[in-house]
TILUMFI-451176 format. One record per residue (C-alpha): residue number from 1; residue in one letter; x, y, z. Coordinates in Angstrom, 1 decimal, decimal comma. Layout:
<nodes>
@resi = NUM | resn = A | X = X | Y = Y | Z = Z
...
</nodes>
This chain:
<nodes>
@resi = 1 | resn = M | X = -26,7 | Y = 0,8 | Z = 0,0
@resi = 2 | resn = L | X = -27,1 | Y = -1,5 | Z = -3,1
@resi = 3 | resn = L | X = -24,3 | Y = 0,3 | Z = -5,0
@resi = 4 | resn = T | X = -21,7 | Y = -0,6 | Z = -2,4
@resi = 5 | resn = K | X = -21,2 | Y = -4,1 | Z = -4,0
@resi = 6 | resn = Y | X = -19,4 | Y = -2,3 | Z = -6,9
@resi = 7 | resn = I | X = -17,0 | Y = -0,5 | Z = -4,6
@resi = 8 | resn = D | X = -13,6 | Y = -2,0 | Z = -3,9
@resi = 9 | resn = S | X = -13,0 | Y = -1,9 | Z = -0,1
@resi = 10 | resn = K | X = -9,5 | Y = -3,4 | Z = -0,1
@resi = 11 | resn = K | X = -7,9 | Y = 0,1 | Z = 0,1
@resi = 12 | resn = N | X = -9,1 | Y = 1,8 | Z = 3,2
@resi = 13 | resn = G | X = -10,1 | Y = 5,4 | Z = 2,9
@resi = 14 | resn = V | X = -9,6 | Y = 5,4 | Z = -0,9
@resi = 15 | resn = F | X = -12,6 | Y = 5,2 | Z = -3,3
@resi = 16 | resn = Q | X = -11,9 | Y = 2,4 | Z = -5,8
@resi = 17 | resn = V | X = -14,3 | Y = 0,6 | Z = -8,2
@resi = 18 | resn = S | X = -13,7 | Y = -3,1 | Z = -8,6
@resi = 19 | resn = K | X = -11,7 | Y = -4,0 | Z = -11,7
@resi = 20 | resn = R | X = -14,1 | Y = -6,8 | Z = -12,4
@resi = 21 | resn = V | X = -16,9 | Y = -4,2 | Z = -12,7
@resi = 22 | resn = I | X = -14,8 | Y = -2,1 | Z = -15,0
@resi = 23 | resn = W | X = -13,8 | Y = -4,8 | Z = -17,4
@resi = 24 | resn = F | X = -17,2 | Y = -6,7 | Z = -17,4
@resi = 25 | resn = S | X = -19,2 | Y = -3,5 | Z = -18,0
@resi = 26 | resn = S | X = -16,8 | Y = -2,4 | Z = -20,8
@resi = 27 | resn = L | X = -17,1 | Y = -5,8 | Z = -22,4
@resi = 28 | resn = F | X = -20,9 | Y = -5,6 | Z = -22,1
@resi = 29 | resn = I | X = -20,9 | Y = -2,1 | Z = -23,6
@resi = 30 | resn = G | X = -18,8 | Y = -3,4 | Z = -26,5
@resi = 31 | resn = V | X = -21,3 | Y = -6,2 | Z = -27,2
@resi = 32 | resn = L | X = -24,3 | Y = -3,9 | Z = -26,8
@resi = 33 | resn = A | X = -22,8 | Y = -1,3 | Z = -29,1
@resi = 34 | resn = S | X = -22,4 | Y = -3,9 | Z = -31,8
@resi = 35 | resn = I | X = -26,0 | Y = -5,0 | Z = -31,9
@resi = 36 | resn = P | X = -26,8 | Y = -2,8 | Z = -35,0
@resi = 37 | resn = K | X = -24,0 | Y = -4,7 | Z = -36,8
@resi = 38 | resn = I | X = -25,4 | Y = -8,1 | Z = -35,7
@resi = 39 | resn = M | X = -28,7 | Y = -7,1 | Z = -37,5
@resi = 40 | resn = Q | X = -26,8 | Y = -7,0 | Z = -40,8
@resi = 41 | resn = L | X = -27,1 | Y = -10,4 | Z = -42,5
@resi = 42 | resn = N | X = -23,7 | Y = -10,2 | Z = -44,3
@resi = 43 | resn = I | X = -21,6 | Y = -9,3 | Z = -41,2
@resi = 44 | resn = T | X = -18,6 | Y = -11,5 | Z = -40,3
@resi = 45 | resn = L | X = -17,5 | Y = -12,5 | Z = -36,8
@resi = 46 | resn = V | X = -14,2 | Y = -10,7 | Z = -37,4
@resi = 47 | resn = E | X = -15,9 | Y = -7,5 | Z = -38,4
@resi = 48 | resn = L | X = -18,2 | Y = -7,8 | Z = -35,4
@resi = 49 | resn = G | X = -15,3 | Y = -8,3 | Z = -33,0
@resi = 50 | resn = V | X = -13,4 | Y = -5,4 | Z = -34,5
@resi = 51 | resn = D | X = -16,4 | Y = -3,1 | Z = -34,1
@resi = 52 | resn = A | X = -17,0 | Y = -4,3 | Z = -30,5
@resi = 53 | resn = S | X = -13,3 | Y = -3,6 | Z = -29,7
@resi = 54 | resn = V | X = -13,8 | Y = 0,1 | Z = -30,5
@resi = 55 | resn = A | X = -16,5 | Y = 0,4 | Z = -27,8
@resi = 56 | resn = L | X = -14,6 | Y = -1,8 | Z = -25,4
@resi = 57 | resn = L | X = -11,4 | Y = 0,2 | Z = -25,5
@resi = 58 | resn = Y | X = -13,3 | Y = 3,5 | Z = -25,4
@resi = 59 | resn = A | X = -15,3 | Y = 2,3 | Z = -22,3
@resi = 60 | resn = L | X = -12,1 | Y = 1,4 | Z = -20,6
@resi = 61 | resn = F | X = -10,6 | Y = 4,8 | Z = -21,3
@resi = 62 | resn = V | X = -13,8 | Y = 6,5 | Z = -19,9
@resi = 63 | resn = W | X = -13,8 | Y = 4,4 | Z = -16,7
@resi = 64 | resn = Y | X = -10,1 | Y = 5,0 | Z = -15,9
@resi = 65 | resn = Y | X = -10,0 | Y = 8,7 | Z = -16,8
@resi = 66 | resn = N | X = -13,1 | Y = 9,5 | Z = -14,8
@resi = 67 | resn = L | X = -11,8 | Y = 7,5 | Z = -11,8
@resi = 68 | resn = Y | X = -8,5 | Y = 9,4 | Z = -12,1
@resi = 69 | resn = I | X = -10,2 | Y = 12,8 | Z = -11,8
@resi = 70 | resn = L | X = -12,6 | Y = 11,6 | Z = -9,1
@resi = 71 | resn = P | X = -10,4 | Y = 12,1 | Z = -6,0
@resi = 72 | resn = K | X = -10,6 | Y = 15,8 | Z = -6,6
@resi = 73 | resn = Y | X = -14,3 | Y = 15,7 | Z = -5,8
@resi = 74 | resn = S | X = -15,7 | Y = 16,9 | Z = -2,5
@resi = 75 | resn = I | X = -19,2 | Y = 16,6 | Z = -1,2
@resi = 76 | resn = S | X = -20,1 | Y = 20,1 | Z = -2,5
@resi = 77 | resn = S | X = -18,0 | Y = 20,3 | Z = -5,7
@resi = 78 | resn = S | X = -19,2 | Y = 16,9 | Z = -6,9
@resi = 79 | resn = R | X = -22,8 | Y = 18,2 | Z = -7,2
@resi = 80 | resn = K | X = -21,8 | Y = 21,7 | Z = -8,4
@resi = 81 | resn = D | X = -19,4 | Y = 20,6 | Z = -11,1
@resi = 82 | resn = F | X = -21,1 | Y = 17,4 | Z = -12,2
@resi = 83 | resn = W | X = -22,7 | Y = 19,0 | Z = -15,3
@resi = 84 | resn = G | X = -19,9 | Y = 21,5 | Z = -15,6
@resi = 85 | resn = K | X = -16,2 | Y = 21,4 | Z = -16,4
@resi = 86 | resn = R | X = -15,6 | Y = 17,7 | Z = -15,5
@resi = 87 | resn = L | X = -18,3 | Y = 16,3 | Z = -17,8
@resi = 88 | resn = L | X = -17,4 | Y = 18,7 | Z = -20,6
@resi = 89 | resn = M | X = -13,7 | Y = 17,8 | Z = -20,3
@resi = 90 | resn = S | X = -14,5 | Y = 14,1 | Z = -20,2
@resi = 91 | resn = N | X = -16,5 | Y = 14,4 | Z = -23,5
@resi = 92 | resn = I | X = -13,9 | Y = 16,6 | Z = -25,2
@resi = 93 | resn = L | X = -11,2 | Y = 14,0 | Z = -24,5
@resi = 94 | resn = G | X = -13,6 | Y = 11,3 | Z = -25,4
@resi = 95 | resn = V | X = -14,1 | Y = 12,7 | Z = -28,8
@resi = 96 | resn = I | X = -10,4 | Y = 12,9 | Z = -29,4
@resi = 97 | resn = V | X = -9,8 | Y = 9,3 | Z = -28,1
@resi = 98 | resn = M | X = -12,7 | Y = 8,0 | Z = -30,2
@resi = 99 | resn = F | X = -11,2 | Y = 9,7 | Z = -33,3
@resi = 100 | resn = I | X = -7,8 | Y = 8,1 | Z = -32,6
@resi = 101 | resn = L | X = -9,4 | Y = 4,6 | Z = -32,0
@resi = 102 | resn = V | X = -11,5 | Y = 4,7 | Z = -35,2
@resi = 103 | resn = T | X = -8,5 | Y = 6,0 | Z = -37,2
@resi = 104 | resn = L | X = -6,2 | Y = 3,2 | Z = -35,9
@resi = 105 | resn = H | X = -8,8 | Y = 0,5 | Z = -36,6
@resi = 106 | resn = H | X = -9,2 | Y = 1,9 | Z = -40,1
@resi = 107 | resn = L | X = -5,5 | Y = 1,7 | Z = -40,7
@resi = 108 | resn = I | X = -5,3 | Y = -1,8 | Z = -39,3
@resi = 109 | resn = F | X = -8,5 | Y = -3,1 | Z = -41,0
@resi = 110 | resn = P | X = -8,9 | Y = -0,8 | Z = -44,0
@resi = 111 | resn = K | X = -11,4 | Y = -3,0 | Z = -45,8
@resi = 112 | resn = Y | X = -14,1 | Y = -2,3 | Z = -43,2
@resi = 113 | resn = N | X = -13,9 | Y = 1,5 | Z = -43,9
@resi = 114 | resn = F | X = -14,3 | Y = 2,7 | Z = -40,3
@resi = 115 | resn = N | X = -13,7 | Y = 6,4 | Z = -41,3
@resi = 116 | resn = S | X = -17,0 | Y = 6,5 | Z = -43,1
@resi = 117 | resn = M | X = -18,8 | Y = 5,8 | Z = -39,8
@resi = 118 | resn = M | X = -16,9 | Y = 8,3 | Z = -37,7
@resi = 119 | resn = M | X = -20,0 | Y = 10,3 | Z = -36,7
@resi = 120 | resn = M | X = -21,8 | Y = 7,2 | Z = -35,7
@resi = 121 | resn = Y | X = -18,9 | Y = 6,2 | Z = -33,5
@resi = 122 | resn = Q | X = -18,7 | Y = 9,7 | Z = -32,0
@resi = 123 | resn = F | X = -22,4 | Y = 9,7 | Z = -31,1
@resi = 124 | resn = R | X = -22,0 | Y = 6,2 | Z = -29,6
@resi = 125 | resn = G | X = -19,0 | Y = 7,5 | Z = -27,6
@resi = 126 | resn = V | X = -20,9 | Y = 10,4 | Z = -26,1
@resi = 127 | resn = L | X = -23,7 | Y = 8,0 | Z = -24,9
@resi = 128 | resn = I | X = -21,1 | Y = 5,6 | Z = -23,4
@resi = 129 | resn = N | X = -19,3 | Y = 8,5 | Z = -21,7
@resi = 130 | resn = L | X = -22,4 | Y = 9,9 | Z = -20,2
@resi = 131 | resn = T | X = -23,6 | Y = 6,5 | Z = -18,9
@resi = 132 | resn = I | X = -20,3 | Y = 5,6 | Z = -17,2
@resi = 133 | resn = F | X = -19,9 | Y = 9,2 | Z = -15,9
@resi = 134 | resn = M | X = -23,3 | Y = 9,1 | Z = -14,2
@resi = 135 | resn = F | X = -22,7 | Y = 5,6 | Z = -12,8
@resi = 136 | resn = I | X = -19,4 | Y = 6,6 | Z = -11,3
@resi = 137 | resn = H | X = -21,0 | Y = 9,7 | Z = -9,8
@resi = 138 | resn = F | X = -23,7 | Y = 7,6 | Z = -8,1
@resi = 139 | resn = L | X = -21,2 | Y = 5,1 | Z = -6,8
@resi = 140 | resn = Y | X = -19,1 | Y = 7,9 | Z = -5,4
@resi = 141 | resn = Q | X = -22,1 | Y = 9,6 | Z = -3,7
@resi = 142 | resn = S | X = -23,0 | Y = 6,2 | Z = -2,1
@resi = 143 | resn = Y | X = -19,4 | Y = 5,8 | Z = -0,9
@resi = 144 | resn = T | X = -19,3 | Y = 9,4 | Z = 0,5
@resi = 145 | resn = T | X = -22,6 | Y = 8,9 | Z = 2,3
@resi = 146 | resn = Q | X = -21,3 | Y = 5,7 | Z = 3,9
@resi = 147 | resn = Q | X = -18,1 | Y = 7,4 | Z = 5,0
@resi = 148 | resn = I | X = -20,0 | Y = 10,3 | Z = 6,6
@resi = 149 | resn = L | X = -22,3 | Y = 7,8 | Z = 8,4
@resi = 150 | resn = L | X = -19,3 | Y = 5,8 | Z = 9,7
@resi = 151 | resn = Q | X = -17,6 | Y = 9,0 | Z = 10,9
@resi = 152 | resn = Y | X = -20,8 | Y = 10,1 | Z = 12,6
@resi = 153 | resn = E | X = -21,1 | Y = 6,7 | Z = 14,3
@resi = 154 | resn = R | X = -17,5 | Y = 6,9 | Z = 15,5
@resi = 155 | resn = I | X = -18,0 | Y = 10,4 | Z = 16,8
@resi = 156 | resn = K | X = -21,2 | Y = 9,4 | Z = 18,6
@resi = 157 | resn = A | X = -19,5 | Y = 6,4 | Z = 20,1
@resi = 158 | resn = D | X = -16,5 | Y = 8,5 | Z = 21,3
@resi = 159 | resn = N | X = -18,9 | Y = 11,0 | Z = 22,7
@resi = 160 | resn = L | X = -20,9 | Y = 8,3 | Z = 24,6
@resi = 161 | resn = N | X = -17,6 | Y = 6,9 | Z = 25,9
@resi = 162 | resn = A | X = -16,5 | Y = 10,3 | Z = 27,1
@resi = 163 | resn = Q | X = -19,9 | Y = 10,9 | Z = 28,8
@resi = 164 | resn = Y | X = -19,8 | Y = 7,5 | Z = 30,5
@resi = 165 | resn = E | X = -16,3 | Y = 8,1 | Z = 31,8
@resi = 166 | resn = L | X = -17,5 | Y = 11,4 | Z = 33,3
@resi = 167 | resn = L | X = -20,4 | Y = 9,6 | Z = 34,9
@resi = 168 | resn = K | X = -18,0 | Y = 7,1 | Z = 36,5
@resi = 169 | resn = Q | X = -15,7 | Y = 9,9 | Z = 37,7
@resi = 170 | resn = Q | X = -18,7 | Y = 11,5 | Z = 39,6
@resi = 171 | resn = I | X = -19,0 | Y = 8,5 | Z = 41,9
@resi = 172 | resn = N | X = -15,9 | Y = 8,7 | Z = 44,0
@resi = 173 | resn = P | X = -16,1 | Y = 12,4 | Z = 44,9
@resi = 174 | resn = H | X = -19,8 | Y = 12,1 | Z = 45,6
@resi = 175 | resn = F | X = -19,3 | Y = 9,1 | Z = 48,0
@resi = 176 | resn = L | X = -16,2 | Y = 10,6 | Z = 49,5
@resi = 177 | resn = F | X = -18,1 | Y = 13,8 | Z = 50,4
@resi = 178 | resn = N | X = -20,8 | Y = 11,9 | Z = 52,2
@resi = 179 | resn = S | X = -18,4 | Y = 9,5 | Z = 53,9
@resi = 180 | resn = L | X = -16,3 | Y = 12,3 | Z = 55,3
@resi = 181 | resn = N | X = -19,4 | Y = 13,9 | Z = 56,7
@resi = 182 | resn = T | X = -20,3 | Y = 10,7 | Z = 58,4
@resi = 183 | resn = L | X = -16,8 | Y = 10,2 | Z = 59,8
@resi = 184 | resn = Q | X = -16,9 | Y = 13,7 | Z = 61,1
@resi = 185 | resn = A | X = -20,2 | Y = 13,1 | Z = 62,9
@resi = 186 | resn = M | X = -18,8 | Y = 9,9 | Z = 64,5
@resi = 187 | resn = I | X = -15,7 | Y = 11,7 | Z = 65,7
@resi = 188 | resn = D | X = -17,7 | Y = 14,6 | Z = 67,1
@resi = 189 | resn = V | X = -19,6 | Y = 12,1 | Z = 69,4
@resi = 190 | resn = N | X = -16,5 | Y = 10,0 | Z = 70,1
@resi = 191 | resn = D | X = -18,1 | Y = 7,0 | Z = 68,5
@resi = 192 | resn = P | X = -15,9 | Y = 3,9 | Z = 69,2
@resi = 193 | resn = E | X = -16,8 | Y = 2,5 | Z = 65,8
@resi = 194 | resn = A | X = -14,9 | Y = 5,3 | Z = 64,1
@resi = 195 | resn = S | X = -11,8 | Y = 3,2 | Z = 63,6
@resi = 196 | resn = G | X = -13,9 | Y = 0,4 | Z = 62,0
@resi = 197 | resn = F | X = -15,5 | Y = 2,9 | Z = 59,8
@resi = 198 | resn = V | X = -12,1 | Y = 4,0 | Z = 58,6
@resi = 199 | resn = R | X = -11,1 | Y = 0,4 | Z = 57,9
@resi = 200 | resn = N | X = -14,2 | Y = -0,3 | Z = 55,9
@resi = 201 | resn = L | X = -13,8 | Y = 3,0 | Z = 54,1
@resi = 202 | resn = S | X = -10,3 | Y = 2,0 | Z = 53,1
@resi = 203 | resn = H | X = -11,6 | Y = -1,3 | Z = 51,9
@resi = 204 | resn = F | X = -14,2 | Y = 0,5 | Z = 49,9
@resi = 205 | resn = Y | X = -11,7 | Y = 2,7 | Z = 48,2
@resi = 206 | resn = R | X = -9,4 | Y = -0,1 | Z = 47,4
@resi = 207 | resn = F | X = -12,3 | Y = -1,8 | Z = 45,7
@resi = 208 | resn = S | X = -13,0 | Y = 1,4 | Z = 43,9
@resi = 209 | resn = L | X = -9,5 | Y = 1,7 | Z = 42,5
@resi = 210 | resn = E | X = -9,4 | Y = -1,9 | Z = 41,4
@resi = 211 | resn = N | X = -12,7 | Y = -1,5 | Z = 39,4
@resi = 212 | resn = K | X = -12,6 | Y = 2,1 | Z = 38,3
@resi = 213 | resn = K | X = -12,0 | Y = 1,1 | Z = 34,7
@resi = 214 | resn = D | X = -14,7 | Y = -1,5 | Z = 34,5
@resi = 215 | resn = D | X = -18,1 | Y = -0,7 | Z = 32,9
@resi = 216 | resn = L | X = -19,6 | Y = -3,8 | Z = 34,6
@resi = 217 | resn = I | X = -18,8 | Y = -6,0 | Z = 37,5
@resi = 218 | resn = L | X = -20,3 | Y = -9,2 | Z = 38,9
@resi = 219 | resn = L | X = -23,3 | Y = -8,6 | Z = 41,1
@resi = 220 | resn = K | X = -21,7 | Y = -10,7 | Z = 43,9
@resi = 221 | resn = N | X = -18,8 | Y = -8,3 | Z = 43,9
@resi = 222 | resn = E | X = -21,2 | Y = -5,4 | Z = 44,1
@resi = 223 | resn = I | X = -23,0 | Y = -7,0 | Z = 47,0
@resi = 224 | resn = E | X = -19,7 | Y = -7,6 | Z = 48,8
@resi = 225 | resn = I | X = -18,8 | Y = -3,9 | Z = 48,7
@resi = 226 | resn = L | X = -22,3 | Y = -2,9 | Z = 49,5
@resi = 227 | resn = E | X = -22,1 | Y = -4,9 | Z = 52,7
@resi = 228 | resn = S | X = -19,0 | Y = -2,9 | Z = 53,7
@resi = 229 | resn = F | X = -21,0 | Y = 0,2 | Z = 53,0
@resi = 230 | resn = I | X = -23,9 | Y = -1,0 | Z = 55,1
@resi = 231 | resn = F | X = -21,4 | Y = -1,5 | Z = 58,0
@resi = 232 | resn = L | X = -20,4 | Y = 2,2 | Z = 57,6
@resi = 233 | resn = L | X = -24,1 | Y = 3,2 | Z = 57,7
@resi = 234 | resn = K | X = -24,9 | Y = 1,0 | Z = 60,7
@resi = 235 | resn = S | X = -21,9 | Y = 2,6 | Z = 62,5
@resi = 236 | resn = R | X = -23,7 | Y = 6,0 | Z = 62,2
@resi = 237 | resn = F | X = -27,4 | Y = 5,3 | Z = 62,3
@resi = 238 | resn = E | X = -27,4 | Y = 2,0 | Z = 64,3
@resi = 239 | resn = E | X = -31,1 | Y = 0,8 | Z = 64,5
@resi = 240 | resn = G | X = -32,3 | Y = 3,8 | Z = 62,5
@resi = 241 | resn = I | X = -31,6 | Y = 2,0 | Z = 59,3
@resi = 242 | resn = D | X = -32,6 | Y = -1,5 | Z = 58,1
@resi = 243 | resn = I | X = -31,1 | Y = -2,8 | Z = 54,8
@resi = 244 | resn = R | X = -32,2 | Y = -6,2 | Z = 53,7
@resi = 245 | resn = I | X = -30,7 | Y = -8,0 | Z = 50,7
@resi = 246 | resn = N | X = -32,8 | Y = -10,9 | Z = 49,3
@resi = 247 | resn = L | X = -31,2 | Y = -12,1 | Z = 46,1
@resi = 248 | resn = N | X = -30,8 | Y = -15,7 | Z = 44,8
@resi = 249 | resn = D | X = -27,3 | Y = -17,0 | Z = 44,7
@resi = 250 | resn = S | X = -27,6 | Y = -17,5 | Z = 41,0
@resi = 251 | resn = M | X = -27,9 | Y = -13,8 | Z = 40,6
@resi = 252 | resn = G | X = -24,3 | Y = -13,4 | Z = 41,7
@resi = 253 | resn = N | X = -23,1 | Y = -14,1 | Z = 38,2
@resi = 254 | resn = T | X = -25,1 | Y = -11,4 | Z = 36,5
@resi = 255 | resn = Y | X = -23,6 | Y = -8,0 | Z = 35,9
@resi = 256 | resn = I | X = -24,2 | Y = -4,4 | Z = 37,2
@resi = 257 | resn = P | X = -22,4 | Y = -1,0 | Z = 36,8
@resi = 258 | resn = P | X = -20,1 | Y = -0,6 | Z = 39,7
@resi = 259 | resn = F | X = -21,4 | Y = 1,2 | Z = 42,9
@resi = 260 | resn = T | X = -25,0 | Y = 1,3 | Z = 41,5
@resi = 261 | resn = L | X = -26,6 | Y = -0,3 | Z = 44,7
@resi = 262 | resn = Q | X = -24,4 | Y = 1,9 | Z = 46,9
@resi = 263 | resn = L | X = -25,6 | Y = 5,0 | Z = 45,1
@resi = 264 | resn = L | X = -29,2 | Y = 4,0 | Z = 45,4
@resi = 265 | resn = V | X = -28,9 | Y = 3,3 | Z = 49,2
@resi = 266 | resn = E | X = -27,1 | Y = 6,7 | Z = 49,5
@resi = 267 | resn = N | X = -30,0 | Y = 8,3 | Z = 47,7
@resi = 268 | resn = C | X = -32,5 | Y = 6,8 | Z = 50,2
@resi = 269 | resn = I | X = -30,5 | Y = 8,3 | Z = 53,1
@resi = 270 | resn = K | X = -30,1 | Y = 11,7 | Z = 51,6
@resi = 271 | resn = H | X = -33,8 | Y = 12,2 | Z = 50,8
@resi = 272 | resn = N | X = -35,4 | Y = 10,5 | Z = 53,8
@resi = 273 | resn = I | X = -35,4 | Y = 10,9 | Z = 57,6
@resi = 274 | resn = V | X = -33,2 | Y = 8,3 | Z = 59,3
@resi = 275 | resn = S | X = -33,7 | Y = 8,0 | Z = 63,0
@resi = 276 | resn = L | X = -34,5 | Y = 5,6 | Z = 65,8
@resi = 277 | resn = E | X = -38,0 | Y = 7,1 | Z = 66,0
@resi = 278 | resn = Y | X = -38,4 | Y = 6,9 | Z = 62,2
@resi = 279 | resn = P | X = -36,2 | Y = 4,0 | Z = 60,9
@resi = 280 | resn = L | X = -35,5 | Y = 3,9 | Z = 57,2
@resi = 281 | resn = S | X = -36,2 | Y = 0,5 | Z = 55,6
@resi = 282 | resn = V | X = -34,4 | Y = -0,5 | Z = 52,4
@resi = 283 | resn = E | X = -35,1 | Y = -3,8 | Z = 50,6
@resi = 284 | resn = I | X = -33,1 | Y = -5,2 | Z = 47,6
@resi = 285 | resn = Y | X = -34,6 | Y = -8,2 | Z = 45,9
@resi = 286 | resn = E | X = -35,2 | Y = -9,8 | Z = 42,5
@resi = 287 | resn = E | X = -38,4 | Y = -9,5 | Z = 40,5
@resi = 288 | resn = Q | X = -38,6 | Y = -11,1 | Z = 37,0
@resi = 289 | resn = D | X = -35,8 | Y = -9,5 | Z = 35,0
@resi = 290 | resn = F | X = -35,1 | Y = -6,6 | Z = 37,4
@resi = 291 | resn = I | X = -33,2 | Y = -5,9 | Z = 40,6
@resi = 292 | resn = V | X = -35,6 | Y = -3,9 | Z = 42,8
@resi = 293 | resn = V | X = -34,5 | Y = -1,4 | Z = 45,4
@resi = 294 | resn = K | X = -37,4 | Y = -0,2 | Z = 47,5
@resi = 295 | resn = N | X = -37,6 | Y = 2,1 | Z = 50,6
@resi = 296 | resn = N | X = -40,3 | Y = 3,5 | Z = 52,7
@resi = 297 | resn = K | X = -40,8 | Y = 7,2 | Z = 52,0
@resi = 298 | resn = Q | X = -40,3 | Y = 9,7 | Z = 54,9
@resi = 299 | resn = L | X = -39,0 | Y = 12,7 | Z = 53,1
@resi = 300 | resn = K | X = -36,9 | Y = 15,4 | Z = 54,8
@resi = 301 | resn = N | X = -38,2 | Y = 19,0 | Z = 54,7
@resi = 302 | resn = N | X = -36,5 | Y = 21,5 | Z = 52,4
@resi = 303 | resn = Q | X = -34,1 | Y = 18,8 | Z = 51,1
@resi = 304 | resn = H | X = -31,9 | Y = 20,2 | Z = 48,4
@resi = 305 | resn = S | X = -30,5 | Y = 17,7 | Z = 45,9
@resi = 306 | resn = F | X = -28,0 | Y = 18,0 | Z = 43,1
@resi = 307 | resn = G | X = -29,4 | Y = 14,8 | Z = 41,5
@resi = 308 | resn = I | X = -26,0 | Y = 13,2 | Z = 41,1
@resi = 309 | resn = G | X = -26,9 | Y = 9,7 | Z = 42,3
@resi = 310 | resn = L | X = -30,0 | Y = 8,9 | Z = 40,3
@resi = 311 | resn = S | X = -29,0 | Y = 10,8 | Z = 37,1
@resi = 312 | resn = N | X = -25,7 | Y = 9,0 | Z = 37,2
@resi = 313 | resn = I | X = -27,4 | Y = 5,6 | Z = 37,3
@resi = 314 | resn = K | X = -29,8 | Y = 6,5 | Z = 34,5
@resi = 315 | resn = G | X = -26,9 | Y = 7,7 | Z = 32,3
@resi = 316 | resn = R | X = -24,8 | Y = 4,5 | Z = 32,9
@resi = 317 | resn = Y | X = -27,7 | Y = 2,2 | Z = 32,2
@resi = 318 | resn = S | X = -28,7 | Y = 4,1 | Z = 29,0
@resi = 319 | resn = Y | X = -25,1 | Y = 3,6 | Z = 27,8
@resi = 320 | resn = I | X = -24,9 | Y = -0,1 | Z = 28,7
@resi = 321 | resn = C | X = -28,3 | Y = -1,6 | Z = 27,8
@resi = 322 | resn = T | X = -31,5 | Y = -0,8 | Z = 25,9
@resi = 323 | resn = T | X = -33,8 | Y = -1,4 | Z = 28,8
@resi = 324 | resn = A | X = -34,3 | Y = 1,7 | Z = 30,9
@resi = 325 | resn = I | X = -34,6 | Y = 1,7 | Z = 34,6
@resi = 326 | resn = D | X = -38,1 | Y = 1,9 | Z = 36,0
@resi = 327 | resn = I | X = -39,0 | Y = 4,4 | Z = 38,8
@resi = 328 | resn = D | X = -42,2 | Y = 4,2 | Z = 40,8
@resi = 329 | resn = S | X = -43,0 | Y = 6,6 | Z = 43,6
@resi = 330 | resn = N | X = -46,1 | Y = 6,9 | Z = 45,7
@resi = 331 | resn = E | X = -47,1 | Y = 8,4 | Z = 49,0
@resi = 332 | resn = Y | X = -45,5 | Y = 5,6 | Z = 51,0
@resi = 333 | resn = E | X = -42,7 | Y = 4,0 | Z = 49,0
@resi = 334 | resn = F | X = -40,1 | Y = 4,8 | Z = 46,4
@resi = 335 | resn = T | X = -39,1 | Y = 1,9 | Z = 44,1
@resi = 336 | resn = I | X = -36,4 | Y = 1,6 | Z = 41,5
@resi = 337 | resn = K | X = -36,1 | Y = -1,4 | Z = 39,2
@resi = 338 | resn = L | X = -32,7 | Y = -2,0 | Z = 37,5
@resi = 339 | resn = P | X = -32,6 | Y = -4,3 | Z = 34,4
@resi = 340 | resn = I | X = -30,7 | Y = -7,5 | Z = 35,1
@resi = 341 | resn = I | X = -27,6 | Y = -7,7 | Z = 32,8
@resi = 342 | resn = Y | X = -26,7 | Y = -11,2 | Z = 31,8
@resi = 343 | resn = E | X = -23,4 | Y = -12,3 | Z = 30,2
@resi = 344 | resn = N | X = -25,4 | Y = -13,8 | Z = 27,3
@resi = 345 | resn = S | X = -28,7 | Y = -12,5 | Z = 25,9
@resi = 346 | resn = N | X = -30,3 | Y = -15,9 | Z = 26,2
@resi = 347 | resn = H | X = -29,1 | Y = -16,2 | Z = 29,8
</nodes>
């Protein structure tokens, strides 16, 4: 807001008006209040300065008094009491202070006969008081609005962080559940690759523990763990699954949320038939500014899904970047396009 330039931000959490604003505005009010005197041809500079000093000192009192009572304001009471007790009290004290100032000036400079102009000074004081009171009110409302917006942004950021942490925590239980099912199936048929499966599963979870706090990892590290995951899949499905990764080496230094590709491949397996008779084909490649994951569609009958994998990926990308993932599904293929995340926006 435009009024924020008048607010002193040196003291965090406390509303303060810049002293330069207070003194400069008081001096300006003093000069402005003396304009009627300037119009008199026989006015002297001393008399003009003395007259301006009354308005200057009075304006300083109004500034500091109203700032003193301002911390008692709240968002609701500042509106309700603005034209009530606070303004009334400010004007009553202002009348008393103006009387004292005019009397003192009359005693110090008796030849200017300040007492004869008491009503004019009191009327001038009411106008000065009202002007400064309203200006302080608008400044404070601007400050309050900013504080509310800042607090709202902090709460929103904390909420997004909490949601993102929950999304990341979904990954390991989801993968562990599917992995244990796979291991059980291999043990049931006495698959000799079961021990290799356990080793790769151990490698996968070591990687998971090392990167569980990261929002983003290098794509080449994601590919490395994906290859371990592909080994686990091959141990179970053999020639029933074909996963091809066709990414340029330069893509390795881009970023991706951890386990994104693994979750997408898992999704393909969960929703589609995977067998030697109907092999599942998954291709991962680059297209413009997207990483594309595409599979042939051969859906299982009566497949129940909790939607953890895809909703997790959508949530994490919405948190990290402004470009949404693109999903395209037709009768034969299912395609997901993930925005490429570069370290620098200009690549």
